[in-house]
N, CA and C atoms of all chains as a GROMACS GRO file, in nm:
protein
  615
    1UNK      N    1   1.299   0.112  -4.504
    1UNK     CA    2   1.150   0.245  -4.499
    1UNK      C    3   1.088   0.306  -4.444
    2UNK      N    4   1.071   0.221  -4.297
    2UNK     CA    5   1.008   0.262  -4.186
    2UNK      C    6   1.119   0.387  -4.095
    3UNK      N    7   1.230   0.299  -4.128
    3UNK     CA    8   1.272   0.463  -4.057
    3UNK      C    9   1.293   0.558  -4.178
    4UNK      N   10   1.261   0.542  -4.284
    4UNK     CA   11   1.302   0.683  -4.375
    4UNK      C   12   1.156   0.710  -4.327
    5UNK      N   13   1.045   0.586  -4.332
    5UNK     CA   14   0.912   0.757  -4.277
    5UNK      C   15   0.942   0.783  -4.219
    6UNK      N   16   0.971   0.751  -4.117
    6UNK     CA   17   1.014   0.775  -3.928
    6UNK      C   18   1.077   0.924  -3.998
    7UNK      N   19   1.219   0.957  -4.013
    7UNK     CA   20   1.288   1.054  -4.034
    7UNK      C   21   1.164   1.150  -4.112
    8UNK      N   22   1.107   1.106  -4.234
    8UNK     CA   23   1.000   1.227  -4.275
    8UNK      C   24   0.940   1.235  -4.194
    9UNK      N   25   0.878   1.200  -4.117
    9UNK     CA   26   0.801   1.233  -4.020
    9UNK      C   27   0.864   1.337  -3.880
   10UNK      N   28   0.971   1.312  -3.840
   10UNK     CA   29   1.018   1.413  -3.788
   10UNK      C   30   1.031   1.483  -3.855
   11UNK      N   31   1.110   1.526  -3.990
   11UNK     CA   32   1.106   1.668  -4.006
   11UNK      C   33   0.945   1.718  -4.066
   12UNK      N   34   0.883   1.610  -4.096
   12UNK     CA   35   0.692   1.722  -4.105
   12UNK      C   36   0.682   1.775  -3.979
   13UNK      N   37   0.744   1.719  -3.852
   13UNK     CA   38   0.707   1.699  -3.749
   13UNK      C   39   0.792   1.872  -3.711
   14UNK      N   40   0.892   1.879  -3.688
   14UNK     CA   41   1.017   2.010  -3.674
   14UNK      C   42   0.938   2.026  -3.744
   15UNK      N   43   0.934   2.034  -3.848
   15UNK     CA   44   0.805   2.181  -3.972
   15UNK      C   45   0.723   2.271  -3.896
   16UNK      N   46   0.636   2.143  -3.853
   16UNK     CA   47   0.537   2.247  -3.777
   16UNK      C   48   0.559   2.316  -3.628
   17UNK      N   49   0.655   2.239  -3.639
   17UNK     CA   50   0.652   2.330  -3.464
   17UNK      C   51   0.752   2.466  -3.432
   18UNK      N   52   0.855   2.432  -3.579
   18UNK     CA   53   0.885   2.582  -3.641
   18UNK      C   54   0.773   2.674  -3.660
   19UNK      N   55   0.684   2.645  -3.782
   19UNK     CA   56   0.511   2.701  -3.766
   19UNK      C   57   0.532   2.724  -3.615
   20UNK      N   58   0.492   2.652  -3.533
   20UNK     CA   59   0.435   2.641  -3.446
   20UNK      C   60   0.459   2.783  -3.404
   21UNK      N   61   0.580   2.778  -3.305
   21UNK     CA   62   0.684   2.883  -3.312
   21UNK      C   63   0.717   3.033  -3.338
   22UNK      N   64   0.704   3.015  -3.482
   22UNK     CA   65   0.710   3.160  -3.542
   22UNK      C   66   0.557   3.212  -3.543
   23UNK      N   67   0.445   3.134  -3.538
   23UNK     CA   68   0.381   3.148  -3.544
   23UNK      C   69   0.329   3.231  -3.412
   24UNK      N   70   0.333   3.128  -3.271
   24UNK     CA   71   0.352   3.184  -3.156
   24UNK      C   72   0.433   3.307  -3.175
   25UNK      N   73   0.555   3.333  -3.173
   25UNK     CA   74   0.624   3.474  -3.215
   25UNK      C   75   0.603   3.574  -3.204
   26UNK      N   76   0.506   3.577  -3.354
   26UNK     CA   77   0.419   3.612  -3.409
   26UNK      C   78   0.341   3.746  -3.336
   27UNK      N   79   0.219   3.604  -3.275
   27UNK     CA   80   0.149   3.616  -3.242
   27UNK      C   81   0.174   3.696  -3.047
   28UNK      N   82   0.304   3.721  -3.005
   28UNK     CA   83   0.417   3.700  -2.885
   28UNK      C   84   0.400   3.827  -2.883
   29UNK      N   85   0.452   3.866  -3.002
   29UNK     CA   86   0.524   4.050  -3.061
   29UNK      C   87   0.455   4.124  -3.085
   30UNK      N   88   0.310   4.088  -3.144
   30UNK     CA   89   0.200   4.171  -3.137
   30UNK      C   90   0.148   4.198  -3.032
   31UNK      N   91   0.121   4.119  -2.911
   31UNK     CA   92   0.119   4.122  -2.790
   31UNK      C   93   0.169   4.222  -2.706
   32UNK      N   94   0.330   4.168  -2.723
   32UNK     CA   95   0.393   4.310  -2.673
   32UNK      C   96   0.434   4.430  -2.689
   33UNK      N   97   0.408   4.477  -2.866
   33UNK     CA   98   0.413   4.526  -2.859
   33UNK      C   99   0.241   4.644  -2.840
   34UNK      N  100   0.113   4.557  -2.763
   34UNK     CA  101   0.008   4.592  -2.757
   34UNK      C  102   0.007   4.642  -2.574
   35UNK      N  103   0.077   4.556  -2.542
   35UNK     CA  104   0.013   4.567  -2.355
   35UNK      C  105   0.086   4.726  -2.298
   36UNK      N  106   0.206   4.711  -2.367
   36UNK     CA  107   0.279   4.833  -2.278
   36UNK      C  108   0.210   4.994  -2.262
   37UNK      N  109   0.164   4.948  -2.211
   37UNK     CA  110   0.023   5.076  -2.202
   37UNK      C  111   0.090   5.217  -2.060
   38UNK      N  112   0.130   5.368  -2.196
   38UNK     CA  113   0.105   5.396  -2.034
   38UNK      C  114   0.058   5.454  -1.902
   39UNK      N  115  -0.103   5.405  -1.953
   39UNK     CA  116  -0.159   5.422  -1.796
   39UNK      C  117  -0.160   5.281  -1.734
   40UNK      N  118  -0.093   5.115  -1.727
   40UNK     CA  119  -0.060   5.041  -1.649
   40UNK      C  120   0.005   5.112  -1.545
   41UNK      N  121   0.123   5.181  -1.648
   41UNK     CA  122   0.185   5.239  -1.545
   41UNK      C  123   0.187   5.283  -1.431
   42UNK      N  124   0.156   5.379  -1.488
   42UNK     CA  125   0.108   5.526  -1.411
   42UNK      C  126   0.027   5.383  -1.263
   43UNK      N  127  -0.057   5.402  -1.317
   43UNK     CA  128  -0.208   5.293  -1.239
   43UNK      C  129  -0.118   5.209  -1.126
   44UNK      N  130   0.030   5.135  -1.128
   44UNK     CA  131   0.081   5.113  -1.089
   44UNK      C  132   0.134   5.184  -0.959
   45UNK      N  133   0.169   5.282  -0.981
   45UNK     CA  134   0.243   5.379  -0.914
   45UNK      C  135   0.153   5.438  -0.818
   46UNK      N  136   0.033   5.467  -0.849
   46UNK     CA  137  -0.145   5.511  -0.776
   46UNK      C  138  -0.126   5.452  -0.677
   47UNK      N  139  -0.115   5.305  -0.724
   47UNK     CA  140  -0.144   5.190  -0.581
   47UNK      C  141  -0.039   5.242  -0.468
   48UNK      N  142   0.069   5.200  -0.539
   48UNK     CA  143   0.226   5.221  -0.440
   48UNK      C  144   0.187   5.323  -0.374
   49UNK      N  145   0.180   5.434  -0.387
   49UNK     CA  146   0.150   5.582  -0.331
   49UNK      C  147   0.036   5.595  -0.260
   50UNK      N  148  -0.045   5.540  -0.208
   50UNK     CA  149  -0.168   5.491  -0.186
   50UNK      C  150  -0.227   5.410  -0.048
   51UNK      N  151  -0.135   5.317  -0.113
   51UNK     CA  152  -0.072   5.270   0.043
   51UNK      C  153  -0.058   5.319   0.120
   52UNK      N  154   0.076   5.364   0.072
   52UNK     CA  155   0.131   5.536   0.212
   52UNK      C  156   0.058   5.622   0.205
   53UNK      N  157  -0.055   5.694   0.089
   53UNK     CA  158  -0.112   5.746   0.242
   53UNK      C  159  -0.251   5.645   0.360
   54UNK      N  160  -0.231   5.594   0.317
   54UNK     CA  161  -0.350   5.485   0.381
   54UNK      C  162  -0.272   5.471   0.508
   55UNK      N  163  -0.155   5.471   0.480
   55UNK     CA  164  -0.074   5.454   0.676
   55UNK      C  165  -0.050   5.495   0.676
   56UNK      N  166  -0.009   5.636   0.623
   56UNK     CA  167   0.021   5.796   0.678
   56UNK      C  168  -0.142   5.834   0.719
   57UNK      N  169  -0.234   5.831   0.650
   57UNK     CA  170  -0.315   5.903   0.720
   57UNK      C  171  -0.388   5.964   0.823
   58UNK      N  172  -0.356   5.848   0.945
   58UNK     CA  173  -0.446   5.851   1.064
   58UNK      C  174  -0.361   5.979   1.147
   59UNK      N  175  -0.216   5.908   1.094
   59UNK     CA  176  -0.104   6.015   1.163
   59UNK      C  177  -0.175   6.136   1.123
   60UNK      N  178  -0.084   6.164   0.970
   60UNK     CA  179  -0.149   6.316   1.027
   60UNK      C  180  -0.297   6.364   1.048
   61UNK      N  181  -0.341   6.329   1.040
   61UNK     CA  182  -0.499   6.379   1.124
   61UNK      C  183  -0.457   6.454   1.258
   62UNK      N  184  -0.394   6.281   1.323
   62UNK     CA  185  -0.401   6.360   1.431
   62UNK      C  186  -0.223   6.434   1.461
   63UNK      N  187  -0.159   6.442   1.401
   63UNK     CA  188  -0.041   6.592   1.379
   63UNK      C  189  -0.153   6.758   1.340
   64UNK      N  190  -0.249   6.711   1.265
   64UNK     CA  191  -0.286   6.860   1.266
   64UNK      C  192  -0.405   6.846   1.371
   65UNK      N  193  -0.440   6.768   1.394
   65UNK     CA  194  -0.530   6.824   1.537
   65UNK      C  195  -0.460   6.853   1.686
   66UNK      N  196  -0.335   6.837   1.635
   66UNK     CA  197  -0.299   6.861   1.846
   66UNK      C  198  -0.177   6.991   1.813
   67UNK      N  199  -0.108   7.005   1.628
   67UNK     CA  200  -0.121   7.063   1.655
   67UNK      C  201  -0.153   7.256   1.550
   68UNK      N  202  -0.269   7.299   1.590
   68UNK     CA  203  -0.368   7.320   1.501
   68UNK      C  204  -0.372   7.465   1.509
   69UNK      N  205  -0.192   7.526   1.597
   69UNK     CA  206  -0.171   7.679   1.569
   69UNK      C  207  -0.130   7.696   1.445
   70UNK      N  208  -0.002   7.567   1.422
   70UNK     CA  209   0.025   7.633   1.276
   70UNK      C  210  -0.027   7.541   1.157
   71UNK      N  211  -0.175   7.472   1.134
   71UNK     CA  212  -0.259   7.423   1.033
   71UNK      C  213  -0.351   7.541   0.979
   72UNK      N  214  -0.481   6.283   6.538
   72UNK     CA  215  -0.595   6.249   6.498
   72UNK      C  216  -0.685   6.345   6.405
   73UNK      N  217  -0.741   6.430   6.481
   73UNK     CA  218  -0.873   6.487   6.340
   73UNK      C  219  -0.761   6.602   6.313
   74UNK      N  220  -0.653   6.630   6.334
   74UNK     CA  221  -0.559   6.711   6.264
   74UNK      C  222  -0.529   6.670   6.114
   75UNK      N  223  -0.497   6.499   6.164
   75UNK     CA  224  -0.382   6.472   6.071
   75UNK      C  225  -0.541   6.447   5.938
   76UNK      N  226  -0.669   6.408   5.980
   76UNK     CA  227  -0.799   6.400   5.872
   76UNK      C  228  -0.730   6.510   5.815
   77UNK      N  229  -0.753   6.658   5.872
   77UNK     CA  230  -0.818   6.825   5.822
   77UNK      C  231  -0.669   6.810   5.688
   78UNK      N  232  -0.535   6.695   5.730
   78UNK     CA  233  -0.482   6.696   5.664
   78UNK      C  234  -0.519   6.687   5.519
   79UNK      N  235  -0.534   6.520   5.574
   79UNK     CA  236  -0.600   6.461   5.464
   79UNK      C  237  -0.618   6.541   5.329
   80UNK      N  238  -0.708   6.559   5.358
   80UNK     CA  239  -0.850   6.640   5.331
   80UNK      C  240  -0.794   6.695   5.292
   81UNK      N  241  -0.702   6.819   5.292
   81UNK     CA  242  -0.698   6.953   5.265
   81UNK      C  243  -0.528   6.951   5.134
   82UNK      N  244  -0.512   6.793   5.144
   82UNK     CA  245  -0.398   6.734   5.089
   82UNK      C  246  -0.500   6.706   4.927
   83UNK      N  247  -0.544   6.614   4.952
   83UNK     CA  248  -0.660   6.545   4.898
   83UNK      C  249  -0.716   6.671   4.802
   84UNK      N  250  -0.721   6.772   4.839
   84UNK     CA  251  -0.807   6.860   4.772
   84UNK      C  252  -0.668   6.992   4.696
   85UNK      N  253  -0.663   6.988   4.715
   85UNK     CA  254  -0.514   7.017   4.652
   85UNK      C  255  -0.427   6.963   4.475
   86UNK      N  256  -0.439   6.821   4.564
   86UNK     CA  257  -0.403   6.734   4.434
   86UNK      C  258  -0.505   6.739   4.344
   87UNK      N  259  -0.646   6.767   4.388
   87UNK     CA  260  -0.787   6.788   4.306
   87UNK      C  261  -0.762   6.897   4.250
   88UNK      N  262  -0.703   7.057   4.305
   88UNK     CA  263  -0.635   7.131   4.224
   88UNK      C  264  -0.565   7.108   4.154
   89UNK      N  265  -0.459   7.112   4.181
   89UNK     CA  266  -0.339   7.063   4.073
   89UNK      C  267  -0.376   6.944   3.919
   90UNK      N  268  -0.474   6.866   3.979
   90UNK     CA  269  -0.486   6.801   3.885
   90UNK      C  270  -0.641   6.907   3.758
   91UNK      N  271  -0.690   6.990   3.833
   91UNK     CA  272  -0.742   7.023   3.737
   91UNK      C  273  -0.707   7.202   3.636
   92UNK      N  274  -0.600   7.228   3.730
   92UNK     CA  275  -0.478   7.317   3.703
   92UNK      C  276  -0.398   7.290   3.590
   93UNK      N  277  -0.398   7.142   3.578
   93UNK     CA  278  -0.307   7.079   3.494
   93UNK      C  279  -0.401   7.078   3.345
   94UNK      N  280  -0.534   6.990   3.378
   94UNK     CA  281  -0.645   6.949   3.305
   94UNK      C  282  -0.677   7.176   3.184
   95UNK      N  283  -0.696   7.216   3.263
   95UNK     CA  284  -0.729   7.364   3.253
   95UNK      C  285  -0.564   7.412   3.203
   96UNK      N  286  -0.410   7.414   3.179
   96UNK     CA  287  -0.368   7.409   3.112
   96UNK      C  288  -0.369   7.303   3.030
   97UNK      N  289  -0.348   7.189   2.964
   97UNK     CA  290  -0.334   7.157   2.917
   97UNK      C  291  -0.440   7.136   2.764
   98UNK      N  292  -0.546   7.190   2.823
   98UNK     CA  293  -0.601   7.137   2.718
   98UNK      C  294  -0.662   7.338   2.604
   99UNK      N  295  -0.557   7.449   2.606
   99UNK     CA  296  -0.577   7.532   2.577
   99UNK      C  297  -0.452   7.500   2.467
  100UNK      N  298  -0.324   7.455   2.589
  100UNK     CA  299  -0.178   7.413   2.448
  100UNK      C  300  -0.252   7.301   2.323
  101UNK      N  301  -0.322   7.197   2.357
  101UNK     CA  302  -0.409   7.119   2.263
  101UNK      C  303  -0.482   7.169   2.181
  102UNK      N  304  -0.510   7.278   2.189
  102UNK     CA  305  -0.652   7.347   2.087
  102UNK      C  306  -0.651   7.505   2.083
  103UNK      N  307  -0.475   7.548   2.065
  103UNK     CA  308  -0.408   7.628   2.035
  103UNK      C  309  -0.472   7.678   1.897
  104UNK      N  310  -0.472   7.834   1.915
  104UNK     CA  311  -0.587   7.908   1.761
  104UNK      C  312  -0.457   7.967   1.671
  105UNK      N  313  -0.536   8.024   1.552
  105UNK     CA  314  -0.470   8.044   1.483
  105UNK      C  315  -0.443   8.138   1.586
  106UNK      N  316  -0.342   8.229   1.494
  106UNK     CA  317  -0.270   8.350   1.497
  106UNK      C  318  -0.380   8.441   1.450
  107UNK      N  319  -0.426   8.532   1.470
  107UNK     CA  320  -0.504   8.588   1.406
  107UNK      C  321  -0.505   8.751   1.284
  108UNK      N  322  -0.343   8.741   1.227
  108UNK     CA  323  -0.392   8.756   1.132
  108UNK      C  324  -0.359   8.601   1.013
  109UNK      N  325  -0.261   8.517   1.087
  109UNK     CA  326  -0.324   8.425   0.958
  109UNK      C  327  -0.422   8.385   0.941
  110UNK      N  328  -0.470   8.418   1.060
  110UNK     CA  329  -0.618   8.369   1.068
  110UNK      C  330  -0.778   8.418   0.943
  111UNK      N  331  -0.680   8.625   0.982
  111UNK     CA  332  -0.747   8.744   0.797
  111UNK      C  333  -0.709   8.638   0.699
  112UNK      N  334  -0.514   8.637   0.677
  112UNK     CA  335  -0.504   8.628   0.590
  112UNK      C  336  -0.571   8.459   0.480
  113UNK      N  337  -0.585   8.456   0.564
  113UNK     CA  338  -0.669   8.310   0.488
  113UNK      C  339  -0.787   8.286   0.488
  114UNK      N  340  -0.901   8.340   0.574
  114UNK     CA  341  -0.987   8.366   0.546
  114UNK      C  342  -1.048   8.479   0.414
  115UNK      N  343  -0.992   8.581   0.424
  115UNK     CA  344  -0.937   8.679   0.307
  115UNK      C  345  -0.910   8.638   0.149
  116UNK      N  346  -0.831   8.508   0.171
  116UNK     CA  347  -0.817   8.400   0.092
  116UNK      C  348  -0.654   8.495  -0.022
  117UNK      N  349  -0.594   8.528   0.063
  117UNK     CA  350  -0.494   8.597   0.069
  117UNK      C  351  -0.352   8.437  -0.004
  118UNK      N  352  -0.437   8.347   0.085
  118UNK     CA  353  -0.319   8.269   0.157
  118UNK      C  354  -0.408   8.086   0.112
  119UNK      N  355  -0.347   8.021   0.102
  119UNK     CA  356  -0.468   7.859   0.106
  119UNK      C  357  -0.313   7.732   0.115
  120UNK      N  358  -0.380   7.672   0.149
  120UNK     CA  359  -0.326   7.519   0.088
  120UNK      C  360  -0.336   7.444  -0.021
  121UNK      N  361  -0.172   7.414   0.013
  121UNK     CA  362  -0.113   7.292  -0.200
  121UNK      C  363  -0.112   7.218  -0.112
  122UNK      N  364  -0.127   7.131  -0.179
  122UNK     CA  365  -0.129   6.972  -0.235
  122UNK      C  366  -0.015   6.930  -0.169
  123UNK      N  367   0.038   7.019  -0.225
  123UNK     CA  368   0.199   6.942  -0.098
  123UNK      C  369   0.222   6.937   0.104
  124UNK      N  370   0.053   7.036   0.114
  124UNK     CA  371   0.108   7.029   0.291
  124UNK      C  372   0.144   7.173   0.329
  125UNK      N  373   0.166   7.259   0.213
  125UNK     CA  374   0.225   7.373   0.296
  125UNK      C  375   0.157   7.483   0.304
  126UNK      N  376   0.148   7.607   0.288
  126UNK     CA  377   0.077   7.726   0.260
  126UNK      C  378   0.110   7.746   0.119
  127UNK      N  379   0.106   7.864   0.078
  127UNK     CA  380   0.140   7.910  -0.050
  127UNK      C  381   0.091   8.014  -0.072
  128UNK      N  382   0.069   8.133  -0.102
  128UNK     CA  383   0.034   8.261  -0.186
  128UNK      C  384  -0.052   8.298  -0.278
  129UNK      N  385  -0.255   8.220  -0.255
  129UNK     CA  386  -0.348   8.273  -0.425
  129UNK      C  387  -0.280   8.419  -0.412
  130UNK      N  388  -0.258   8.559  -0.377
  130UNK     CA  389  -0.220   8.672  -0.422
  130UNK      C  390  -0.096   8.724  -0.396
  131UNK      N  391  -0.059   8.766  -0.438
  131UNK     CA  392   0.121   8.816  -0.407
  131UNK      C  393   0.120   8.886  -0.239
  132UNK      N  394   0.181   8.820  -0.210
  132UNK     CA  395   0.221   8.912  -0.089
  132UNK      C  396   0.253   9.027  -0.064
  133UNK      N  397   0.209   9.088   0.097
  133UNK     CA  398   0.252   9.142   0.164
  133UNK      C  399   0.336   9.107   0.188
  134UNK      N  400   0.480   9.169   0.240
  134UNK     CA  401   0.623   9.194   0.346
  134UNK      C  402   0.538   9.030   0.436
  135UNK      N  403   0.485   9.134   0.535
  135UNK     CA  404   0.387   9.034   0.696
  135UNK      C  405   0.356   8.887   0.654
  136UNK      N  406   0.292   8.927   0.567
  136UNK     CA  407   0.194   8.739   0.505
  136UNK      C  408   0.313   8.675   0.407
  137UNK      N  409   0.429   8.705   0.368
  137UNK     CA  410   0.507   8.635   0.363
  137UNK      C  411   0.570   8.582   0.453
  138UNK      N  412   0.620   8.696   0.565
  138UNK     CA  413   0.673   8.606   0.644
  138UNK      C  414   0.607   8.521   0.767
  139UNK      N  415   0.483   8.546   0.743
  139UNK     CA  416   0.365   8.470   0.822
  139UNK      C  417   0.370   8.344   0.720
  140UNK      N  418   0.363   8.303   0.690
  140UNK     CA  419   0.386   8.185   0.560
  140UNK      C  420   0.478   8.070   0.602
  141UNK      N  421   0.633   8.206   0.570
  141UNK     CA  422   0.716   8.136   0.609
  141UNK      C  423   0.785   8.066   0.725
  142UNK      N  424   0.704   8.132   0.800
  142UNK     CA  425   0.761   8.116   0.945
  142UNK      C  426   0.673   8.013   0.985
  143UNK      N  427   0.546   7.954   0.903
  143UNK     CA  428   0.387   7.832   0.955
  143UNK      C  429   0.541   7.728   0.863
  144UNK      N  430   0.534   7.751   0.728
  144UNK     CA  431   0.541   7.667   0.655
  144UNK      C  432   0.699   7.589   0.733
  145UNK      N  433   0.815   7.650   0.754
  145UNK     CA  434   0.925   7.620   0.875
  145UNK      C  435   0.845   7.533   0.942
  146UNK      N  436   0.741   7.569   1.072
  146UNK     CA  437   0.740   7.473   1.146
  146UNK      C  438   0.642   7.355   1.130
  147UNK      N  439   0.577   7.397   1.051
  147UNK     CA  440   0.536   7.292   0.941
  147UNK      C  441   0.578   7.217   0.947
  148UNK      N  442   0.697   7.206   0.798
  148UNK     CA  443   0.747   7.110   0.786
  148UNK      C  444   0.862   7.039   0.904
  149UNK      N  445   0.906   7.062   1.050
  149UNK     CA  446   0.946   7.047   1.130
  149UNK      C  447   0.879   6.946   1.253
  150UNK      N  448   0.728   7.012   1.186
  150UNK     CA  449   0.616   6.824   1.283
  150UNK      C  450   0.679   6.718   1.100
  151UNK      N  451   0.609   6.787   1.008
  151UNK     CA  452   0.640   6.667   0.872
  151UNK      C  453   0.732   6.552   0.925
  152UNK      N  454   0.934   6.675   0.918
  152UNK     CA  455   0.997   6.576   0.956
  152UNK      C  456   1.012   6.469   1.067
  153UNK      N  457   0.968   6.499   1.154
  153UNK     CA  458   0.916   6.435   1.278
  153UNK      C  459   0.882   6.373   1.292
  154UNK      N  460   0.759   6.360   1.230
  154UNK     CA  461   0.679   6.220   1.228
  154UNK      C  462   0.680   6.155   1.139
  155UNK      N  463   0.753   6.163   0.983
  155UNK     CA  464   0.808   6.140   0.901
  155UNK      C  465   0.879   6.034   0.932
  156UNK      N  466   1.014   6.059   1.058
  156UNK     CA  467   1.089   5.905   1.078
  156UNK      C  468   1.045   5.892   1.182
  157UNK      N  469   0.918   5.893   1.243
  157UNK     CA  470   0.846   5.877   1.350
  157UNK      C  471   0.763   5.704   1.268
  158UNK      N  472   0.763   5.730   1.161
  158UNK     CA  473   0.626   5.699   1.074
  158UNK      C  474   0.670   5.570   0.984
  159UNK      N  475   0.817   5.564   1.001
  159UNK     CA  476   0.938   5.531   0.826
  159UNK      C  477   0.880   5.635   0.693
  160UNK      N  478   0.796   5.693   0.662
  160UNK     CA  479   0.845   5.712   0.527
  160UNK      C  480   0.863   5.864   0.536
  161UNK      N  481   0.881   5.921   0.434
  161UNK     CA  482   0.949   6.002   0.409
  161UNK      C  483   0.810   6.207   0.463
  162UNK      N  484   0.965   6.339   0.471
  162UNK     CA  485   0.882   6.365   0.432
  162UNK      C  486   0.764   6.428   0.390
  163UNK      N  487   0.837   6.444   0.258
  163UNK     CA  488   0.765   6.490   0.147
  163UNK      C  489   0.593   6.347   0.130
  164UNK      N  490   0.621   6.268   0.184
  164UNK     CA  491   0.533   6.160   0.099
  164UNK      C  492   0.390   6.182   0.303
  165UNK      N  493   0.498   6.244   0.385
  165UNK     CA  494   0.372   6.250   0.537
  165UNK      C  495   0.352   6.404   0.483
  166UNK      N  496   0.409   6.493   0.453
  166UNK     CA  497   0.315   6.634   0.431
  166UNK      C  498   0.212   6.616   0.326
  167UNK      N  499   0.217   6.533   0.180
  167UNK     CA  500   0.176   6.536   0.126
  167UNK      C  501   0.040   6.456   0.175
  168UNK      N  502   0.033   6.350   0.225
  168UNK     CA  503  -0.075   6.279   0.346
  168UNK      C  504  -0.119   6.378   0.383
  169UNK      N  505  -0.072   6.514   0.465
  169UNK     CA  506  -0.120   6.667   0.548
  169UNK      C  507  -0.173   6.668   0.463
  170UNK      N  508  -0.142   6.763   0.381
  170UNK     CA  509  -0.211   6.785   0.225
  170UNK      C  510  -0.345   6.797   0.180
  171UNK      N  511  -0.345   6.655   0.178
  171UNK     CA  512  -0.474   6.591   0.169
  171UNK      C  513  -0.612   6.661   0.280
  172UNK      N  514  -0.587   6.655   0.373
  172UNK     CA  515  -0.614   6.621   0.497
  172UNK      C  516  -0.675   6.765   0.553
  173UNK      N  517  -0.564   6.879   0.490
  173UNK     CA  518  -0.583   6.971   0.487
  173UNK      C  519  -0.666   7.098   0.409
  174UNK      N  520  -0.618   7.041   0.291
  174UNK     CA  521  -0.725   7.017   0.227
  174UNK      C  522  -0.869   7.059   0.193
  175UNK      N  523  -0.866   6.947   0.209
  175UNK     CA  524  -1.052   6.801   0.209
  175UNK      C  525  -1.073   6.946   0.422
  176UNK      N  526  -1.010   7.044   0.468
  176UNK     CA  527  -1.023   7.054   0.560
  176UNK      C  528  -1.097   7.192   0.584
  177UNK      N  529  -1.037   7.283   0.435
  177UNK     CA  530  -1.083   7.418   0.365
  177UNK      C  531  -1.215   7.427   0.404
  178UNK      N  532  -1.314   7.585   0.501
  178UNK     CA  533  -1.358   7.618   0.503
  178UNK      C  534  -1.452   7.749   0.383
  179UNK      N  535  -1.551   7.657   0.384
  179UNK     CA  536  -1.629   7.740   0.197
  179UNK      C  537  -1.565   7.924   0.204
  180UNK      N  538  -1.460   7.965   0.127
  180UNK     CA  539  -1.499   8.084   0.104
  180UNK      C  540  -1.268   8.092   0.101
  181UNK      N  541  -1.281   7.961   0.142
  181UNK     CA  542  -1.084   7.953   0.205
  181UNK      C  543  -1.011   7.906   0.001
  182UNK      N  544  -0.897   7.891   0.043
  182UNK     CA  545  -0.832   7.886  -0.113
  182UNK      C  546  -0.769   7.783  -0.090
  183UNK      N  547  -0.795   7.751  -0.176
  183UNK     CA  548  -0.675   7.588  -0.188
  183UNK      C  549  -0.594   7.575  -0.400
  184UNK      N  550  -0.480   7.522  -0.380
  184UNK     CA  551  -0.413   7.493  -0.506
  184UNK      C  552  -0.460   7.321  -0.534
  185UNK      N  553  -0.518   7.315  -0.662
  185UNK     CA  554  -0.552   7.212  -0.699
  185UNK      C  555  -0.482   7.142  -0.806
  186UNK      N  556  -0.485   7.028  -0.788
  186UNK     CA  557  -0.373   6.954  -0.860
  186UNK      C  558  -0.266   7.019  -0.941
  187UNK      N  559  -0.436   7.096  -1.039
  187UNK     CA  560  -0.315   7.131  -1.196
  187UNK      C  561  -0.231   7.247  -1.161
  188UNK      N  562  -0.223   7.283  -1.034
  188UNK     CA  563  -0.208   7.396  -1.017
  188UNK      C  564  -0.285   7.538  -1.051
  189UNK      N  565  -0.420   7.511  -1.030
  189UNK     CA  566  -0.488   7.651  -1.016
  189UNK      C  567  -0.520   7.707  -0.911
  190UNK      N  568  -0.557   7.792  -0.811
  190UNK     CA  569  -0.556   7.851  -0.698
  190UNK      C  570  -0.765   7.827  -0.678
  191UNK      N  571  -0.830   7.758  -0.631
  191UNK     CA  572  -0.940   7.738  -0.632
  191UNK      C  573  -1.007   7.796  -0.528
  192UNK      N  574  -1.163   7.866  -0.532
  192UNK     CA  575  -1.213   7.866  -0.368
  192UNK      C  576  -1.314   7.770  -0.339
  193UNK      N  577  -1.261   7.734  -0.246
  193UNK     CA  578  -1.397   7.626  -0.164
  193UNK      C  579  -1.488   7.667  -0.150
  194UNK      N  580  -1.619   7.587  -0.211
  194UNK     CA  581  -1.754   7.618  -0.244
  194UNK      C  582  -1.799   7.460  -0.108
  195UNK      N  583  -1.916   7.487  -0.129
  195UNK     CA  584  -1.970   7.391  -0.069
  195UNK      C  585  -1.953   7.230  -0.086
  196UNK      N  586  -1.891   7.239  -0.256
  196UNK     CA  587  -1.892   7.063  -0.288
  196UNK      C  588  -1.750   7.046  -0.233
  197UNK      N  589  -1.697   6.889  -0.225
  197UNK     CA  590  -1.649   6.827  -0.185
  197UNK      C  591  -1.483   6.924  -0.300
  198UNK      N  592  -1.398   6.919  -0.220
  198UNK     CA  593  -1.255   7.033  -0.330
  198UNK      C  594  -1.191   6.949  -0.424
  199UNK      N  595  -1.128   6.984  -0.524
  199UNK     CA  596  -1.029   6.857  -0.622
  199UNK      C  597  -0.898   6.880  -0.573
  200UNK      N  598  -0.959   6.771  -0.635
  200UNK     CA  599  -0.772   6.718  -0.438
  200UNK      C  600  -0.646   6.596  -0.631
  201UNK      N  601  -0.557   6.561  -0.525
  201UNK     CA  602  -0.499   6.475  -0.560
  201UNK      C  603  -0.557   6.291  -0.649
  202UNK      N  604  -0.588   6.256  -0.703
  202UNK     CA  605  -0.638   6.128  -0.694
  202UNK      C  606  -0.607   5.975  -0.586
  203UNK      N  607  -0.439   6.056  -0.498
  203UNK     CA  608  -0.445   5.934  -0.415
  203UNK      C  609  -0.443   5.950  -0.333
  204UNK      N  610  -0.539   6.118  -0.273
  204UNK     CA  611  -0.558   6.145  -0.162
  204UNK      C  612  -0.713   6.074  -0.160
  205UNK      N  613  -0.663   5.985   0.031
  205UNK     CA  614  -0.855   5.896   0.019
  205UNK      C  615  -0.928   6.009   0.010
   0.00000   0.00000   0.00000
């Protein structure tokens, strides 16, 4: 009897776990649909590029100053 | 002894003259002025600065202005190329960063190209630049 009961509990637990997984998957699905927005990608590109601009700005200023006849 | 002293003094004087001459030669080359035709076309708003770091035509150019701008842009590209390799960046990246500065440096009345492609006239307010410019 005890063994049968524990078997039923296990089945119940498995059922609950499956339900939870399904719900989580559904929520996960919802989140996945909502997150990939275009602005996020663009912002990332801007950050990467602006890092380069930050790094090169001093050199660019120097070049312009030292070659004022072509700028 | 006296001769030697005079000789030393003269030597020092010559050295000082040479130093002054070197400085006076170095300063004009570092502060070289724009070609008058270029300065005039710029002031007249016929040509202006672009976000890509090169000069462009705000109005359809005369053959002289076209040649002038092409010559300056070739020289700019050579300078960008040299600095790009020295800084480990691409020519386009270095030219773009320079373009940010060149547009910021425009004087009121001069033309510059906005990120949307319109030619705008610089006024007292800050110029419209790419969002990546500092």
